[in-house]
C-alpha positions as a printed Julia matrix, in Angstrom:
123×3 Matrix{Float64}:
  -2.29   -4.56    9.3
  -2.74   -1.52    6.22
   0.07    1.02    5.26
  -1.14    3.66    7.15
  -1.32    1.87   10.58
   2.44    0.39    9.86
   3.77    3.82    9.11
   1.8     5.03   12.51
   3.22    1.93   14.38
   6.63    2.57   13.11
   6.23    6.13   14.32
   5.59    5.12   17.41
   8.29    2.69   17.99
  10.84    5.64   17.02
   9.15    7.79   19.52
   9.12    5.69   22.31
  12.73    4.32   21.68
  13.83    8.2    21.77
  11.53    8.79   24.93
  13.46    5.7    26.59
  16.74    6.92   25.63
  16.16   10.12   27.34
  14.23    8.87   30.32
  16.84    5.89   31.19
  20.05    8.02   30.53
  22.0     8.24   33.54
  20.03    5.86   35.69
  22.26    3.47   37.77
  23.05    0.15   36.04
  21.34   -2.61   38.39
  18.95   -5.37   37.65
  15.74   -3.06   37.64
  16.99   -0.87   34.91
  18.17   -3.74   32.83
  14.71   -5.6    33.37
  12.97   -2.5    32.18
  15.22   -1.62   29.03
  14.88   -5.39   28.08
  11.12   -5.26   28.47
  10.76   -2.2    26.37
  13.25   -3.4    23.7
  11.35   -6.77   23.62
   8.05   -4.84   22.78
   9.66   -2.85   20.0
  10.92   -6.06   18.18
   7.51   -7.41   18.74
   6.19   -4.55   17.16
   8.35   -4.24   14.22
   8.0    -8.23   13.26
   4.34   -7.5    13.01
   4.82   -4.47   10.75
   7.37   -6.56    8.43
   4.85   -9.49    8.73
   1.93   -7.14    7.57
   4.3    -5.77    4.9
   5.15   -9.21    3.44
   1.62  -10.4     3.47
   0.51   -7.57    1.6
   3.15   -7.85   -1.23
   2.29  -11.61   -1.26
  -1.5   -10.67   -1.74
  -0.37   -8.19   -4.54
   1.85  -10.75   -6.18
  -0.78  -13.32   -6.58
  -3.39  -10.38   -7.79
  -0.87   -9.62  -10.76
  -0.17  -13.41  -11.55
  -3.95  -14.03  -11.9
  -4.37  -10.87  -14.22
  -1.39  -12.08  -16.49
  -2.85  -15.7   -16.37
  -6.12  -14.46  -18.31
  -5.54  -14.35  -22.13
  -7.26  -11.69  -24.47
  -8.63   -9.57  -21.85
  -9.31   -5.88  -23.0
  -9.53   -2.99  -20.94
 -11.1     0.33  -22.13
 -12.35    3.49  -20.82
 -16.12    3.63  -19.82
 -16.24    7.42  -19.01
 -19.05    9.5   -20.35
 -20.27    6.48  -22.82
 -23.21    7.03  -24.54
 -25.86    4.2   -25.01
 -24.51    1.51  -27.58
 -21.06    2.73  -27.68
 -17.96    0.86  -27.06
 -15.2     1.91  -24.61
 -11.92    2.84  -26.23
  -8.5     3.53  -25.34
  -7.35    6.07  -22.35
  -6.23    9.61  -23.09
  -3.06    8.92  -21.33
  -2.2     6.45  -24.34
  -2.93    9.42  -26.68
  -1.19   12.57  -27.38
  -4.0    15.08  -26.74
  -5.49   14.35  -23.28
  -8.52   16.09  -22.21
  -9.79   14.02  -19.5
 -10.25   15.23  -16.06
 -10.26   11.81  -14.57
  -7.03   11.0   -16.49
  -5.33   14.41  -15.7
  -5.6    13.77  -11.83
  -3.95   10.41  -12.18
  -0.79    9.14  -14.03
  -1.49    5.7   -14.89
  -4.8     4.25  -16.76
  -5.17    1.23  -13.77
  -5.58    3.96  -11.21
  -8.66    5.57  -12.71
 -12.58    4.29  -11.78
 -13.75    4.36  -15.7
 -11.15    1.95  -16.75
 -12.29   -1.05  -16.71
 -12.57   -4.94  -18.41
 -14.41   -4.7   -21.62
 -16.75   -7.66  -21.45
 -16.99   -9.64  -25.04
 -20.08  -11.94  -25.34
 -19.24  -14.87  -27.36
């Protein structure tokens, strides 16, 4: 489940619970009403558990990716924006004082830019 889907699911749960509270308020306290409330609560708990598990899976995947990137030694990154043939990628302007890159100005971190990539060195 993607983050947007998780958010939508949580918003639906909130909406459903508010609707149920308004609908069931003042209903007679009998077996039928209790069964309806119980069923709706179990459905909400099930949906919440799925959202939580999905977030946990995403966090675990991000941690795996971060760990695999840390394991690589001597990996260099550089800016591949507007390179002429034969030029080597350089540092991102976000790391310099005078930033004049439209791509860098739209983002706050170098890792978010499509032009910030690994520099392949041939040995």
